C-alpha positions in Angstrom: -18.1 13.8 7.7 -20.6 16.3 6.3 -22.7 13.3 5.4 -22.8 12.0 8.9 -23.0 15.3 10.8 -25.3 18.0 9.7 -24.0 21.5 9.2 -27.4 23.1 9.8 -26.6 24.1 13.5 -23.7 26.2 12.2 -25.9 27.9 9.5 -28.8 28.5 11.9 -26.5 29.9 14.7 -27.6 27.1 17.1 -24.4 27.2 19.0 -25.3 24.5 21.5 -26.2 22.1 18.8 -23.1 23.2 16.8 -20.9 22.4 19.9 -22.5 18.9 20.1 -21.8 18.3 16.4 -18.1 19.4 16.9 -17.8 17.1 20.0 -19.2 14.2 18.0 -16.8 14.9 15.2 -13.9 14.9 17.7 -15.1 11.6 19.1 -15.3 10.0 15.6 -11.9 11.3 14.8 -10.4 9.9 18.0 -12.1 6.6 17.3 -10.7 6.5 13.8 -7.2 7.2 15.1 -7.5 4.4 17.7 -8.6 2.0 14.9 -5.7 3.0 12.8 -3.3 2.4 15.7 -4.8 -1.0 16.4 -4.5 -1.9 12.7 -0.8 -0.9 12.9 -0.3 -3.1 16.0 -2.2 -6.0 14.3 0.0 -5.7 11.2 3.1 -5.8 13.4 1.9 -8.9 15.2 1.0 -10.8 12.0 4.3 -9.9 10.3 6.5 -11.0 13.2 7.7 -14.6 13.0 7.3 -16.7 16.1 10.5 -18.5 17.1 11.6 -21.4 14.8 8.1 -22.2 13.8 8.4 -20.2 10.5 11.6 -22.1 9.5 10.0 -25.5 10.4 7.0 -24.8 8.3 9.2 -24.0 5.3 11.2 -27.2 5.8 8.1 -29.3 5.7 6.8 -27.8 2.5 7.5 -29.7 -0.7 6.7 -29.1 -4.3 4.6 -32.0 -5.4 4.1 -30.7 -8.9 0.8 -29.9 -10.5 -2.5 -31.3 -9.3 -4.4 -33.7 -11.5 -7.2 -32.3 -13.6 -10.3 -31.7 -11.5 -8.6 -31.7 -8.1 -7.9 -27.9 -8.0 -10.8 -25.6 -7.2 -11.6 -23.4 -10.2 -11.0 -19.7 -9.7 -14.6 -18.9 -10.6 -15.7 -20.8 -7.5 -14.0 -18.1 -5.4 -15.7 -15.1 -7.1 -19.1 -15.4 -5.4 -18.0 -15.9 -1.8 -15.5 -13.1 -2.1 -18.1 -10.7 -3.5 -20.6 -11.7 -0.8 -17.9 -11.0 1.9 -17.1 -7.6 0.3 -20.8 -6.7 0.3 -21.2 -7.6 4.0 
């Protein structure tokens, strides 16, 4: 957090500004904790199967063997969109 919040108020004995910096750090920490809790809740929702829907989907799947040459998207075609998404 030192990159986000300056430590100069502590060094210059500007206690009012230092208190503001500490309060901001507490707000950021609380926000991070809320995000982590939401992530945990989200993971729980995604992992939980919904009724018989999961079993039905498995029953409908079939192995049709390999795709003919040229029908499958090449792995290289995925690289650029994935990298763009990571950059964003």
